[in-house]
C-alpha positions, -999 to 999 in steps of 0.1 A, spaced: 608 -357 -33 614 -371 -67 599 -359 -99 577 -386 -115 579 -387 -153 552 -409 -170 563 -422 -204 533 -434 -224 547 -458 -250 523 -457 -280 548 -463 -308 578 -479 -292 581 -508 -268 599 -507 -235 627 -527 -252 631 -499 -278 627 -469 -256 645 -478 -224 680 -484 -238 680 -449 -254 669 -432 -222 695 -451 -202 722 -442 -228 714 -405 -224 715 -408 -186 749 -426 -186 763 -400 -210 755 -374 -184 772 -394 -157 740 -407 -141 731 -441 -126 698 -459 -127 678 -488 -112 654 -505 -136 627 -522 -115 602 -549 -127 585 -576 -108 585 -597 -140 616 -619 -137 613 -629 -174 613 -592 -184 645 -586 -164 662 -617 -179 653 -604 -214 665 -569 -206 698 -583 -192 705 -598 -226 691 -570 -246 711 -542 -230 743 -559 -242 731 -561 -278 704 -535 -285 727 -517 -311 755 -530 -332 777 -501 -321 769 -498 -284 760 -516 -252 749 -506 -218 770 -517 -188 747 -531 -162 741 -559 -138 715 -576 -116 709 -568 -80 714 -605 -71 750 -605 -85 782 -597 -66 792 -560 -66 757 -548 -75 764 -515 -59 791 -507 -85 768 -511 -115 758 -479 -134 725 -496 -144 710 -521 -120 681 -545 -129 660 -554 -99 627 -568 -87 628 -542 -60 628 -504 -58 658 -501 -34 686 -477 -44 715 -502 -41 739 -485 -65 735 -448 -56 713 -441 -86 696 -408 -92 669 -423 -114 645 -452 -110 627 -467 -140 595 -485 -131 582 -512 -155 554 -537 -155 532 -522 -128 559 -524 -102 546 -509 -70 562 -480 -52 552 -462 -20 549 -424 -26 568 -419 7 599 -436 -7 603 -411 -36 628 -391 -16 653 -418 -24 654 -406 -61 658 -374 -81 635 -388 -108 612 -418 -112 604 -427 -148 572 -447 -150 571 -465 -184 539 -481 -197 528 -494 -231 495 -483 -246 486 -518 -256 489 -530 -219 456 -522 -203 468 -532 -169 499 -510 -172 478 -480 -183 455 -486 -153 485 -489 -129 500 -456 -143 467 -438 -138 465 -449 -102 501 -439 -95 495 -405 -112 465 -399 -90 484 -410 -58 514 -389 -67 492 -358 -73 475 -363 -40 509 -365 -23 520 -333 -39 546 -349 -60 558 -332 -91 545 -352 -121 548 -348 -159 534 -368 -188 554 -376 -219 543 -390 -253 562 -397 -285 555 -375 -315 553 -389 -350 591 -385 -354 597 -406 -322 608 -377 -301 595 -373 -265 572 -343 -259 559 -332 -225 522 -331 -226 512 -324 -190 
């Protein structure tokens, strides 16, 4: 079963934090699926991942495009592992069944502090994961912007 890592974004937005996490994963040879039920979010991320830094971009694609299985980062409205990814990033209260966690090595649940619905969703998922004996951890950014494991 996958580890669930809950990233509580109090200082950074998803648009700021996600590209850096994906960059680190790709540098280690990993692959990812980024799932959101918000089509507008996925469209914005699709553009943002090409331009988030002047000196870098993240190769990625949409699951609706040809050769989706070849993409190192796949943007999707579903939590299917189309590209052989080890990590799933869940955004925008995208639901996942605890039983399907075996498809992933790690699931990163990202939620912004200013989004009350997202915080509520993360709490419910945390509770369900704990009841299902999943390994969970909670991460927050410190004042320097580095991630620290808090639970």
